[in-house]
ROTORKE-503679 format. One line per field, with one value per atom (N, C-alpha, C): residue number from 1; residue in one letter; atom name; x, y, z. Coordinates in Angstrom, 2 decimals. Example, Ala and Ser with C-alpha at 12.3 -4.5 7.8 and 13.67 -1.06 7.14 Angstrom:
! ROTORKE-503679
seq = 1, 1, 1, 2, 2, 2
type = A, A, A, S, S, S
atom = N, CA, C, N, CA, C
x = 13.19, 12.30, 13.20, 12.85, 13.67, 12.90
y = -5.69, -4.50, -3.30, -2.25, -1.06, 0.03
z = 7.80, 7.80, 7.80, 7.08, 7.14, 7.87
! end
This chain:
! ROTORKE-503679
seq = 1, 1, 1, 2, 2, 2, 3, 3, 3, 4, 4, 4, 5, 5, 5, 6, 6, 6, 7, 7, 7, 8, 8, 8, 9, 9, 9, 10, 10, 10, 11, 11, 11, 12, 12, 12, 13, 13, 13, 14, 14, 14, 15, 15, 15, 16, 16, 16, 17, 17, 17, 18, 18, 18, 19, 19, 19, 20, 20, 20, 21, 21, 21, 22, 22, 22, 23, 23, 23, 24, 24, 24, 25, 25, 25, 26, 26, 26, 27, 27, 27, 28, 28, 28, 29, 29, 29, 30, 30, 30, 31, 31, 31, 32, 32, 32, 33, 33, 33, 34, 34, 34, 35, 35, 35, 36, 36, 36, 37, 37, 37, 38, 38, 38, 39, 39, 39, 40, 40, 40, 41, 41, 41, 42, 42, 42, 43, 43, 43, 44, 44, 44, 45, 45, 45, 46, 46, 46, 47, 47, 47, 48, 48, 48, 49, 49, 49, 50, 50, 50, 51, 51, 51, 52, 52, 52, 53, 53, 53, 54, 54, 54, 55, 55, 55, 56, 56, 56, 57, 57, 57, 58, 58, 58, 59, 59, 59, 60, 60, 60, 61, 61, 61, 62, 62, 62, 63, 63, 63, 64, 64, 64, 65, 65, 65, 66, 66, 66, 67, 67, 67, 68, 68, 68, 69, 69, 69, 70, 70, 70, 71, 71, 71, 72, 72, 72, 73, 73, 73, 74, 74, 74, 75, 75, 75, 76, 76, 76, 77, 77, 77, 78, 78, 78, 79, 79, 79, 80, 80, 80, 81, 81, 81, 82, 82, 82, 83, 83, 83, 84, 84, 84, 85, 85, 85, 86, 86, 86, 87, 87, 87, 88, 88, 88, 89, 89, 89, 90, 90, 90, 91, 91, 91, 92, 92, 92, 93, 93, 93, 94, 94, 94, 95, 95, 95, 96, 96, 96, 97, 97, 97, 98, 98, 98, 99, 99, 99, 100, 100, 100, 101, 101, 101, 102, 102, 102, 103, 103, 103, 104, 104, 104, 105, 105, 105, 106, 106, 106, 107, 107, 107, 108, 108, 108, 109, 109, 109, 110, 110, 110, 111, 111, 111, 112, 112, 112, 113, 113, 113, 114, 114, 114, 115, 115, 115, 116, 116, 116, 117, 117, 117, 118, 118, 118, 119, 119, 119, 120, 120, 120, 121, 121, 121, 122, 122, 122, 123, 123, 123, 124, 124, 124, 125, 125, 125, 126, 126, 126, 127, 127, 127, 128, 128, 128, 129, 129, 129, 130, 130, 130, 131, 131, 131, 132, 132, 132, 133, 133, 133, 134, 134, 134, 135, 135, 135, 136, 136, 136, 137, 137, 137, 138, 138, 138, 139, 139, 139, 140, 140, 140, 141, 141, 141, 142, 142, 142, 143, 143, 143, 144, 144, 144, 145, 145, 145, 146, 146, 146, 147, 147, 147, 148, 148, 148, 149, 149, 149, 150, 150, 150, 151, 151, 151, 152, 152, 152, 153, 153, 153, 154, 154, 154, 155, 155, 155, 156, 156, 156, 157, 157, 157, 158, 158, 158, 159, 159, 159, 160, 160, 160, 161, 161, 161, 162, 162, 162, 163, 163, 163, 164, 164, 164, 165, 165, 165, 166, 166, 166, 167, 167, 167, 168, 168, 168, 169, 169, 169, 170, 170, 170, 171, 171, 171, 172, 172, 172, 173, 173, 173, 174, 174, 174, 175, 175, 175, 176, 176, 176, 177, 177, 177, 178, 178, 178, 179, 179, 179, 180, 180, 180, 181, 181, 181, 182, 182, 182, 183, 183, 183, 184, 184, 184, 185, 185, 185, 186, 186, 186, 187, 187, 187, 188, 188, 188, 189, 189, 189, 190, 190, 190, 191, 191, 191, 192, 192, 192, 193, 193, 193, 194, 194, 194, 195, 195, 195, 196, 196, 196, 197, 197, 197, 198, 198, 198, 199, 199, 199, 200, 200, 200
type = M, M, M, F, F, F, A, A, A, V, V, V, L, L, L, N, N, N, A, A, A, Y, Y, Y, L, L, L, F, F, F, Q, Q, Q, H, H, H, R, R, R, S, S, S, I, I, I, S, S, S, I, I, I, P, P, P, G, G, G, L, L, L, G, G, G, T, T, T, I, I, I, Y, Y, Y, L, L, L, E, E, E, T, T, T, L, L, L, P, P, P, A, A, A, A, A, A, V, V, V, D, D, D, V, V, V, A, A, A, D, D, D, R, R, R, T, T, T, M, M, M, L, L, L, P, P, P, P, P, P, V, V, V, Y, Y, Y, H, H, H, F, F, F, R, R, R, F, F, F, D, D, D, K, K, K, Y, Y, Y, F, F, F, D, D, D, A, A, A, P, P, P, D, D, D, A, A, A, A, A, A, F, F, F, F, F, F, S, S, S, Y, Y, Y, I, I, I, A, A, A, T, T, T, Q, Q, Q, R, R, R, N, N, N, I, I, I, L, L, L, D, D, D, Y, Y, Y, E, E, E, A, A, A, I, I, I, K, K, K, W, W, W, Y, Y, Y, N, N, N, E, E, E, F, F, F, S, S, S, F, F, F, E, E, E, L, L, L, R, R, R, N, N, N, R, R, R, I, I, I, K, K, K, N, N, N, E, E, E, D, D, D, S, S, S, V, V, V, T, T, T, W, W, W, D, D, D, G, G, G, V, V, V, G, G, G, V, V, V, L, L, L, K, K, K, K, K, K, D, D, D, G, G, G, S, S, S, G, G, G, N, N, N, V, V, V, L, L, L, F, F, F, E, E, E, P, P, P, A, A, A, A, A, A, T, T, T, S, S, S, F, F, F, P, P, P, F, F, F, L, L, L, Q, Q, Q, P, P, P, T, T, T, P, P, P, A, A, A, M, M, M, R, R, R, V, V, V, N, N, N, R, R, R, Q, Q, Q, N, N, N, V, V, V, Q, Q, Q, H, H, H, T, T, T, L, L, L, L, L, L, V, V, V, G, G, G, D, D, D, R, R, R, E, E, E, R, R, R, T, T, T, S, S, S, D, D, D, E, E, E, M, M, M, S, S, S, E, E, E, L, L, L, L, L, L, H, H, H, D, D, D, D, D, D, A, A, A, D, D, D, K, K, K, G, G, G, R, R, R, K, K, K, I, I, I, A, A, A, W, W, W, W, W, W, V, V, V, I, I, I, A, A, A, L, L, L, I, I, I, I, I, I, A, A, A, A, A, A, A, A, A, G, G, G, L, L, L, A, A, A, F, F, F, L, L, L, G, G, G, W, W, W, Y, Y, Y, F, F, F, Y, Y, Y, S, S, S, H, H, H, G, G, G, L, L, L, S, S, S, A, A, A, G, G, G, N, N, N, Q, Q, Q, T, T, T, K, K, K, F, F, F
atom = N, CA, C, N, CA, C, N, CA, C, N, CA, C, N, CA, C, N, CA, C, N, CA, C, N, CA, C, N, CA, C, N, CA, C, N, CA, C, N, CA, C, N, CA, C, N, CA, C, N, CA, C, N, CA, C, N, CA, C, N, CA, C, N, CA, C, N, CA, C, N, CA, C, N, CA, C, N, CA, C, N, CA, C, N, CA, C, N, CA, C, N, CA, C, N, CA, C, N, CA, C, N, CA, C, N, CA, C, N, CA, C, N, CA, C, N, CA, C, N, CA, C, N, CA, C, N, CA, C, N, CA, C, N, CA, C, N, CA, C, N, CA, C, N, CA, C, N, CA, C, N, CA, C, N, CA, C, N, CA, C, N, CA, C, N, CA, C, N, CA, C, N, CA, C, N, CA, C, N, CA, C, N, CA, C, N, CA, C, N, CA, C, N, CA, C, N, CA, C, N, CA, C, N, CA, C, N, CA, C, N, CA, C, N, CA, C, N, CA, C, N, CA, C, N, CA, C, N, CA, C, N, CA, C, N, CA, C, N, CA, C, N, CA, C, N, CA, C, N, CA, C, N, CA, C, N, CA, C, N, CA, C, N, CA, C, N, CA, C, N, CA, C, N, CA, C, N, CA, C, N, CA, C, N, CA, C, N, CA, C, N, CA, C, N, CA, C, N, CA, C, N, CA, C, N, CA, C, N, CA, C, N, CA, C, N, CA, C, N, CA, C, N, CA, C, N, CA, C, N, CA, C, N, CA, C, N, CA, C, N, CA, C, N, CA, C, N, CA, C, N, CA, C, N, CA, C, N, CA, C, N, CA, C, N, CA, C, N, CA, C, N, CA, C, N, CA, C, N, CA, C, N, CA, C, N, CA, C, N, CA, C, N, CA, C, N, CA, C, N, CA, C, N, CA, C, N, CA, C, N, CA, C, N, CA, C, N, CA, C, N, CA, C, N, CA, C, N, CA, C, N, CA, C, N, CA, C, N, CA, C, N, CA, C, N, CA, C, N, CA, C, N, CA, C, N, CA, C, N, CA, C, N, CA, C, N, CA, C, N, CA, C, N, CA, C, N, CA, C, N, CA, C, N, CA, C, N, CA, C, N, CA, C, N, CA, C, N, CA, C, N, CA, C, N, CA, C, N, CA, C, N, CA, C, N, CA, C, N, CA, C, N, CA, C, N, CA, C, N, CA, C, N, CA, C, N, CA, C, N, CA, C, N, CA, C, N, CA, C, N, CA, C, N, CA, C, N, CA, C, N, CA, C, N, CA, C, N, CA, C, N, CA, C, N, CA, C, N, CA, C, N, CA, C, N, CA, C, N, CA, C, N, CA, C, N, CA, C, N, CA, C, N, CA, C, N, CA, C, N, CA, C, N, CA, C, N, CA, C, N, CA, C, N, CA, C, N, CA, C, N, CA, C, N, CA, C, N, CA, C, N, CA, C, N, CA, C, N, CA, C, N, CA, C, N, CA, C, N, CA, C, N, CA, C, N, CA, C, N, CA, C, N, CA, C, N, CA, C, N, CA, C, N, CA, C, N, CA, C, N, CA, C, N, CA, C, N, CA, C
x = 254.51, 253.23, 252.45, 253.12, 252.45, 251.90, 252.58, 252.09, 250.68, 250.42, 249.07, 248.07, 248.45, 247.53, 247.27, 248.31, 248.10, 247.16, 247.27, 246.35, 244.90, 244.71, 243.37, 242.91, 243.75, 243.42, 243.02, 243.73, 243.40, 242.17, 241.87, 240.64, 239.41, 239.51, 238.33, 238.25, 239.27, 239.30, 239.39, 239.56, 239.79, 240.38, 241.13, 241.71, 241.78, 241.26, 241.19, 242.30, 242.93, 244.03, 243.55, 243.36, 242.87, 243.80, 243.19, 243.94, 244.52, 244.51, 245.00, 243.93, 243.24, 242.23, 242.07, 241.51, 241.26, 241.87, 242.52, 243.07, 242.14, 241.72, 240.80, 241.52, 241.18, 241.63, 240.48, 240.65, 239.57, 239.95, 238.95, 239.16, 238.44, 239.18, 238.54, 238.41, 237.24, 237.00, 237.82, 237.91, 238.62, 237.89, 238.67, 238.14, 238.62, 237.93, 238.29, 238.92, 240.10, 240.73, 240.50, 239.51, 239.12, 240.20, 240.89, 241.90, 243.06, 243.48, 244.62, 244.14, 242.84, 242.27, 242.81, 242.69, 243.16, 242.11, 242.14, 241.31, 242.28, 242.05, 242.91, 242.48, 243.45, 243.08, 242.50, 241.86, 241.40, 242.58, 242.31, 243.36, 243.02, 244.00, 243.80, 244.61, 243.98, 244.69, 244.21, 245.03, 244.74, 244.30, 243.35, 242.83, 242.80, 243.15, 243.21, 242.09, 241.36, 240.33, 240.66, 241.04, 241.49, 240.35, 239.09, 237.97, 237.32, 237.61, 237.05, 238.20, 238.24, 239.38, 238.99, 237.80, 237.35, 237.30, 238.20, 238.10, 236.87, 236.36, 235.23, 235.67, 234.70, 235.01, 235.56, 235.15, 235.64, 237.14, 237.61, 239.05, 239.84, 239.39, 240.11, 240.05, 238.96, 238.88, 239.86, 240.02, 240.98, 242.40, 242.75, 244.07, 244.34, 243.32, 243.46, 243.72, 242.99, 243.19, 244.56, 245.00, 246.28, 247.48, 247.36, 248.47, 248.32, 247.21, 246.91, 246.91, 246.08, 245.93, 244.45, 244.08, 242.69, 242.27, 240.97, 240.46, 240.89, 240.80, 241.15, 242.67, 243.46, 244.89, 245.15, 244.34, 244.44, 244.07, 243.05, 242.66, 243.80, 244.36, 245.45, 246.67, 247.01, 248.18, 248.01, 246.80, 246.62, 246.59, 246.01, 246.03, 247.46, 248.32, 249.72, 250.47, 250.11, 250.74, 250.34, 249.03, 248.62, 249.25, 249.39, 250.03, 251.50, 252.20, 253.58, 253.72, 252.77, 252.77, 252.56, 251.64, 251.42, 252.67, 253.34, 254.56, 255.67, 255.77, 256.80, 256.57, 255.29, 254.97, 255.34, 254.99, 255.27, 256.73, 257.54, 259.01, 259.83, 259.48, 260.31, 259.81, 258.71, 258.08, 257.47, 257.88, 257.25, 257.49, 256.49, 256.59, 256.14, 256.99, 256.65, 255.91, 254.74, 253.94, 254.13, 254.92, 255.29, 254.10, 254.08, 253.02, 251.80, 251.71, 250.52, 250.84, 251.86, 252.18, 253.02, 253.07, 253.85, 252.94, 253.00, 252.27, 253.28, 252.92, 253.82, 253.00, 253.67, 252.98, 253.41, 252.51, 252.86, 253.30, 253.50, 254.02, 253.11, 251.79, 250.86, 250.55, 251.21, 251.04, 249.95, 249.30, 248.30, 248.95, 248.33, 248.85, 248.43, 249.42, 249.16, 249.51, 248.91, 249.14, 249.53, 250.65, 251.07, 250.97, 249.99, 249.82, 250.99, 251.28, 252.32, 251.75, 252.65, 252.25, 251.85, 250.62, 250.09, 250.09, 251.17, 251.26, 251.44, 250.55, 250.61, 251.05, 252.13, 252.62, 251.61, 250.66, 249.71, 248.55, 248.49, 247.44, 248.06, 247.95, 248.49, 247.41, 247.57, 246.57, 246.53, 245.33, 245.13, 244.61, 245.15, 244.58, 243.10, 242.30, 240.88, 240.40, 240.05, 239.59, 238.08, 237.30, 235.88, 235.65, 234.86, 234.64, 233.14, 232.81, 231.46, 231.33, 230.53, 230.37, 229.05, 229.11, 227.89, 227.47, 226.19, 225.65, 226.21, 226.27, 226.71, 225.48, 225.38, 224.22, 224.47, 223.47, 223.50, 222.07, 221.98, 220.65, 220.09, 218.77, 218.01, 216.88, 216.57, 215.43, 214.24, 213.26, 212.05, 210.90, 210.36, 209.31, 209.93, 209.41, 209.95, 210.66, 210.91, 211.59, 212.90, 213.85, 215.12, 215.04, 215.47, 215.48, 216.82, 217.22, 218.47, 218.18, 219.24, 219.08, 218.60, 218.97, 218.48, 216.99, 216.44, 215.03, 214.24, 214.79, 214.10, 214.14, 215.24, 215.34, 214.29, 214.17, 213.16, 211.76, 211.44, 210.12, 209.83, 210.78, 210.56, 210.41, 211.20, 211.03, 209.72, 209.28, 208.01, 206.88, 206.92, 205.90, 205.89, 207.11, 207.16, 206.58, 206.87, 206.29, 204.77, 204.26, 202.81, 202.19, 202.88, 202.37, 202.29, 203.30, 203.27, 202.12, 201.90, 200.82, 199.46, 199.29, 198.05, 197.89, 198.89, 198.82, 198.41, 198.87, 198.52, 197.03, 196.46, 195.07, 194.17, 194.66, 193.89, 193.83, 194.93, 194.97, 194.04, 194.05, 193.24, 191.72, 191.36, 189.97, 189.56, 190.41, 190.06, 189.82, 190.71, 190.54, 189.26, 188.94, 187.71, 186.48, 186.50, 185.34, 185.20, 186.30, 186.22, 185.68, 186.09, 185.59, 184.07, 183.61, 182.17, 181.34, 181.90, 181.22, 181.11, 182.18, 182.13, 181.08, 181.06, 180.08, 178.67, 178.42, 177.09, 176.69, 177.59, 177.27, 177.01, 177.82, 177.65, 176.29, 175.89, 174.60, 173.43, 173.64, 172.57, 172.34, 173.43, 173.27, 172.92, 173.39, 173.12, 172.01, 171.61, 170.57, 171.21, 170.40, 170.87, 170.25, 171.07, 170.51, 171.21, 170.41, 170.97, 170.99, 172.05, 172.11, 171.89, 171.69, 171.56, 170.16, 169.12, 167.78, 166.94, 167.13, 166.23, 166.71, 165.78, 166.13, 165.35, 165.91, 165.23, 164.76
y = -3.86, -4.48, -4.76, -5.34, -5.71, -4.48, -3.31, -2.10, -1.74, -1.84, -1.55, -2.54, -3.82, -4.87, -4.70, -4.32, -4.11, -2.96, -1.87, -0.75, -1.18, -2.00, -2.49, -3.40, -4.28, -5.21, -4.47, -3.43, -2.70, -1.86, -1.41, -0.65, -1.53, -2.61, -3.44, -4.74, -5.00, -6.11, -7.49, -7.60, -8.89, -8.69, -9.66, -9.63, -11.04, -11.28, -12.61, -12.77, -13.95, -14.28, -15.47, -15.29, -16.43, -17.63, -18.78, -20.01, -20.30, -19.33, -19.56, -19.47, -18.33, -18.15, -16.68, -16.41, -15.05, -14.84, -13.68, -13.28, -12.22, -12.47, -11.56, -10.88, -9.60, -8.88, -8.80, -9.46, -9.52, -8.67, -8.13, -7.24, -7.77, -7.84, -8.11, -6.74, -6.40, -5.05, -4.77, -3.52, -3.09, -3.71, -3.93, -4.55, -3.81, -4.04, -3.40, -4.45, -4.19, -5.06, -4.41, -4.91, -4.32, -4.45, -5.60, -5.77, -4.83, -4.57, -3.65, -2.21, -2.00, -0.68, -0.07, -0.82, -0.35, -0.67, 0.08, -0.14, -0.73, -2.00, -2.66, -2.29, -2.05, -1.64, -2.80, -2.49, -3.58, -4.38, -5.67, -6.57, -6.94, -6.84, -7.22, -8.48, -9.36, -10.56, -10.99, -11.69, -12.14, -13.62, -13.90, -15.28, -15.62, -16.87, -17.31, -18.32, -18.14, -19.07, -19.54, -20.80, -21.31, -21.68, -21.64, -22.08, -20.95, -19.74, -18.61, -17.81, -17.70, -17.05, -16.15, -15.64, -14.82, -13.32, -12.52, -11.09, -10.44, -9.37, -8.69, -7.57, -6.99, -5.97, -4.72, -4.40, -3.20, -3.34, -4.53, -4.75, -4.39, -4.81, -4.54, -3.06, -2.41, -0.94, -0.22, -0.72, -0.14, -0.30, -1.48, -1.75, -0.84, -0.71, 0.15, 1.58, 2.05, 3.44, 3.63, 2.70, 2.84, 2.76, 1.90, 1.70, 2.57, 3.31, 4.23, 3.46, 2.35, 1.56, 1.31, 0.67, 0.33, -0.88, -1.09, -2.17, -3.54, -3.76, -5.08, -5.33, -4.25, -4.44, -4.78, -4.22, -4.56, -6.01, -6.49, -7.90, -8.81, -8.51, -9.28, -9.22, -8.06, -7.89, -8.68, -8.61, -9.31, -10.81, -11.30, -12.73, -13.23, -12.44, -12.79, -12.77, -11.82, -11.73, -12.97, -13.33, -14.51, -15.75, -15.91, -17.07, -17.13, -16.03, -15.99, -16.29, -15.83, -16.09, -17.57, -18.20, -19.65, -20.44, -20.03, -20.73, -20.54, -19.36, -19.15, -19.99, -20.13, -20.98, -22.45, -22.84, -24.23, -24.53, -23.57, -23.82, -23.50, -22.42, -21.95, -22.42, -23.08, -23.56, -22.49, -21.21, -20.17, -18.83, -17.94, -16.57, -15.62, -14.63, -13.66, -12.47, -12.25, -11.10, -10.08, -9.03, -8.07, -7.46, -7.54, -6.96, -7.83, -8.94, -9.78, -11.18, -11.83, -13.18, -13.93, -15.22, -16.11, -17.17, -17.31, -18.35, -19.44, -20.68, -21.78, -23.05, -24.08, -25.32, -26.37, -27.27, -28.38, -29.57, -30.69, -31.91, -32.45, -32.23, -32.68, -31.70, -30.52, -29.55, -28.51, -28.57, -27.58, -26.28, -25.17, -23.86, -23.53, -23.19, -22.77, -21.31, -20.70, -19.26, -19.05, -18.43, -18.04, -16.52, -16.03, -14.59, -13.90, -12.69, -11.91, -11.34, -11.06, -10.43, -8.99, -8.66, -7.32, -6.50, -5.77, -4.85, -3.43, -2.58, -1.21, -0.36, 0.45, 1.24, 2.27, 2.68, 3.67, 3.06, 1.73, 1.06, 0.49, 1.25, 0.87, 0.84, 0.05, 0.07, 1.46, 1.85, 3.16, 3.04, 3.80, 3.75, 4.16, 3.42, 3.70, 3.67, 4.82, 4.89, 5.25, 4.57, 4.87, 6.12, 7.04, 8.28, 8.36, 8.48, 8.65, 10.07, 10.88, 12.25, 12.39, 12.96, 13.22, 14.69, 14.93, 16.31, 17.11, 16.51, 17.24, 17.60, 18.87, 19.36, 19.26, 18.72, 18.64, 18.80, 19.07, 19.33, 18.03, 17.93, 16.79, 17.30, 16.53, 16.88, 16.05, 16.74, 16.10, 16.57, 15.64, 16.03, 17.01, 18.23, 19.23, 20.36, 20.14, 21.20, 20.69, 21.58, 21.28, 21.61, 20.67, 20.91, 20.46, 20.99, 20.60, 19.38, 18.66, 17.48, 17.85, 19.05, 19.44, 19.67, 20.33, 20.56, 19.23, 18.28, 16.99, 16.22, 16.35, 15.72, 16.30, 17.64, 18.29, 17.83, 17.82, 17.43, 15.97, 15.09, 13.70, 13.52, 14.24, 14.12, 14.71, 15.83, 16.41, 15.45, 14.79, 13.84, 12.65, 12.24, 11.10, 11.48, 12.70, 13.17, 13.27, 13.81, 13.88, 12.48, 11.53, 10.18, 9.60, 9.86, 9.36, 9.95, 11.29, 11.94, 11.40, 11.24, 10.69, 9.27, 8.48, 7.11, 7.06, 7.96, 8.00, 8.25, 9.23, 9.55, 8.39, 7.77, 6.65, 5.50, 5.23, 4.17, 4.51, 5.78, 6.23, 6.07, 6.43, 6.31, 4.84, 3.97, 2.55, 1.96, 2.33, 1.87, 2.39, 3.67, 4.26, 3.56, 3.31, 2.62, 1.22, 0.53, -0.83, -0.80, 0.22, 0.34, 0.59, 1.50, 1.83, 0.58, -0.17, -1.35, -2.38, -2.54, -3.45, -3.01, -1.73, -1.23, -1.45, -1.19, -1.40, -2.86, -3.77, -5.20, -5.60, -5.08, -5.46, -5.00, -3.74, -3.28, -3.96, -4.33, -5.05, -6.42, -7.11, -8.47, -8.55, -7.61, -7.66, -6.72, -5.89, -4.90, -3.70, -2.62, -1.39, -1.32, -1.37, -1.38, -0.31, 0.20, 1.17, 0.46, 0.00, -0.78, -2.25, -3.05, -4.47, -4.91, -4.14, -4.67, -4.04, -2.82, -2.14, -2.26, -2.73, -2.82, -1.75, -1.18, -0.15, -0.75
z = -27.27, -27.57, -26.29, -25.29, -24.06, -23.34, -23.52, -22.86, -23.34, -24.65, -25.18, -24.65, -24.61, -24.13, -22.64, -21.91, -20.45, -20.21, -21.00, -20.86, -21.08, -22.11, -22.38, -21.24, -20.78, -19.73, -18.44, -18.06, -16.85, -17.02, -18.25, -18.43, -18.52, -19.25, -19.54, -18.71, -17.91, -16.96, -17.59, -18.88, -19.52, -20.90, -21.32, -22.67, -23.17, -24.41, -24.98, -25.99, -25.94, -26.87, -27.72, -29.02, -29.84, -29.72, -29.50, -29.42, -28.04, -27.12, -25.77, -24.69, -24.63, -23.60, -23.28, -22.15, -21.70, -20.33, -20.15, -18.88, -18.28, -17.05, -16.37, -15.21, -15.02, -13.83, -12.84, -11.69, -10.70, -9.50, -8.85, -7.72, -6.49, -5.42, -4.09, -3.42, -2.92, -2.40, -1.13, -0.81, 0.43, 1.61, 2.69, 3.90, 5.13, 6.21, 7.49, 8.37, 8.90, 9.87, 11.25, 11.97, 13.26, 14.29, 14.29, 15.31, 15.23, 14.00, 13.75, 13.52, 13.49, 13.27, 11.96, 10.88, 9.57, 8.51, 7.46, 6.28, 5.23, 4.84, 3.88, 2.48, 1.54, 0.22, -0.62, -1.75, -2.60, -3.14, -3.42, -3.93, -5.32, -6.21, -7.63, -7.90, -8.67, -9.11, -10.50, -11.19, -12.54, -12.54, -13.42, -13.56, -15.05, -15.39, -16.77, -17.03, -18.14, -18.55, -19.96, -20.06, -21.41, -22.30, -21.83, -22.65, -23.45, -23.15, -23.91, -24.49, -25.83, -26.45, -27.63, -27.66, -28.81, -28.40, -28.94, -28.63, -29.30, -28.73, -29.29, -30.25, -30.97, -31.95, -31.28, -30.08, -29.39, -29.12, -28.88, -28.64, -29.90, -31.04, -32.30, -32.61, -32.30, -32.49, -31.59, -30.37, -29.41, -29.97, -30.43, -30.98, -32.21, -33.06, -34.26, -33.87, -32.87, -32.40, -31.80, -30.97, -30.29, -31.23, -32.24, -33.20, -34.45, -34.52, -35.63, -36.95, -36.97, -38.19, -38.39, -39.48, -39.77, -38.97, -38.82, -38.03, -38.57, -39.87, -40.44, -40.27, -40.30, -40.04, -38.59, -37.68, -36.27, -36.03, -36.70, -36.57, -37.07, -38.23, -38.78, -37.86, -37.38, -36.52, -35.21, -34.60, -33.29, -33.51, -34.58, -34.83, -35.06, -35.74, -35.90, -34.53, -33.73, -32.38, -31.53, -31.58, -30.76, -31.31, -32.65, -33.23, -32.77, -32.81, -32.38, -30.91, -30.09, -28.66, -28.39, -29.09, -28.93, -29.30, -30.41, -30.84, -29.79, -29.22, -28.21, -26.99, -26.60, -25.43, -25.76, -26.98, -27.38, -27.43, -27.95, -28.16, -26.94, -26.21, -25.11, -23.73, -23.68, -22.47, -21.58, -21.69, -20.93, -21.56, -21.40, -21.91, -20.76, -20.47, -19.42, -20.00, -19.46, -19.83, -18.76, -19.01, -18.00, -17.32, -15.98, -15.18, -15.04, -15.77, -15.76, -15.20, -15.78, -15.32, -16.34, -16.13, -17.00, -17.58, -18.92, -19.63, -19.98, -19.62, -19.89, -20.13, -20.64, -20.88, -19.88, -19.57, -18.65, -19.45, -18.79, -19.42, -20.53, -20.40, -21.41, -22.51, -22.47, -23.50, -23.23, -22.08, -21.73, -21.28, -21.62, -21.25, -19.80, -18.98, -17.62, -17.45, -16.48, -16.23, -14.76, -14.53, -13.20, -13.09, -12.31, -12.23, -11.53, -11.96, -11.34, -10.02, -9.12, -7.88, -8.20, -7.81, -8.12, -6.85, -6.70, -5.55, -6.09, -5.77, -6.21, -5.05, -5.22, -4.10, -3.58, -4.39, -3.94, -3.14, -3.10, -2.35, -1.05, 0.01, 1.29, 2.32, 3.37, 4.46, 5.09, 5.50, 6.07, 7.48, 8.45, 9.78, 9.79, 10.54, 10.59, 12.04, 12.56, 13.94, 13.88, 14.67, 14.74, 15.60, 15.09, 15.79, 16.10, 17.39, 17.83, 18.39, 17.71, 18.18, 18.88, 20.06, 20.85, 20.67, 20.60, 20.53, 19.36, 18.20, 17.01, 16.21, 15.80, 15.07, 13.58, 12.86, 11.38, 10.90, 9.58, 9.03, 8.47, 8.56, 8.03, 7.17, 6.13, 5.28, 5.78, 6.37, 6.89, 6.04, 5.26, 4.30, 3.29, 3.25, 2.34, 3.07, 4.36, 5.15, 5.71, 5.81, 6.45, 7.95, 8.78, 10.21, 10.72, 11.84, 12.46, 13.36, 13.65, 14.49, 15.87, 16.38, 17.67, 17.66, 16.64, 16.49, 16.45, 15.70, 15.57, 16.90, 17.62, 18.94, 19.88, 19.91, 20.76, 20.39, 19.07, 18.62, 19.03, 18.88, 19.23, 20.71, 21.52, 22.98, 23.46, 22.84, 23.24, 22.93, 21.74, 21.38, 22.35, 22.78, 23.72, 25.07, 25.52, 26.80, 26.73, 25.62, 25.45, 25.42, 24.80, 24.76, 26.16, 27.02, 28.36, 29.16, 29.00, 29.71, 29.25, 27.97, 27.45, 27.95, 27.98, 28.43, 29.91, 30.73, 32.12, 32.31, 31.60, 31.67, 31.14, 30.11, 29.56, 30.57, 31.24, 32.24, 33.39, 33.85, 34.94, 34.56, 33.35, 32.88, 32.86, 32.40, 32.32, 33.70, 34.66, 36.03, 36.65, 36.41, 36.93, 36.37, 35.04, 34.41, 34.96, 35.18, 35.71, 37.12, 37.95, 39.30, 39.30, 38.46, 38.41, 37.93, 37.01, 36.52, 37.63, 38.45, 39.58, 40.62, 40.92, 41.91, 41.38, 40.12, 39.51, 39.62, 39.31, 39.41, 40.83, 41.75, 43.18, 43.69, 43.42, 43.91, 43.19, 41.97, 41.24, 41.86, 42.15, 42.62, 44.12, 44.95, 46.40, 46.82, 45.99, 46.34, 47.04, 47.06, 47.67, 49.08, 50.09, 51.45, 52.32, 53.28, 54.26, 55.61, 56.02, 57.29, 57.01, 58.09, 57.94, 57.59, 57.90, 57.79, 56.72, 56.41, 55.54, 54.07, 53.22, 51.77, 51.04, 50.14, 49.30, 48.03
! end
């Protein structure tokens, strides 16, 4: 029985047990350990929520398909299963759900959940080395045309060189205009003279 429920839990990431609560499968994403130069795999763990315990219709359809029975029989069967599970927890103090965890009651009668250790042998840390490639050619889509990275580099450098040349001429023109303006002001305010005595 638990095999069918585990399959549903791993596919849909949650399973609700009437009268007990819902078990969720949560995932922490993969991470990079820079110090050890490894890529750590995702981590899976189970969480129990005792406040939500209503399965949805898709769950009963899944059970009916897996057990090859009608939907209303699946509802009846699962309700009997959850009733039996609640009684086992009440009488035996704990029930082990293979691959998921242990359901047990505390001193005040509340149901507690201890998740099983979820270690998958196919999820192992992987060595991760940063690779920086210099002068590698690849294609880029620029507008509606494909160009290589070398072509784009040449185009960008040519544009930058043209910009520098244009900037030099612009600066020279500005300086020349400022010089002419200064000379015009000087001759206007002091007059135009040839030598010390003659004014024109």
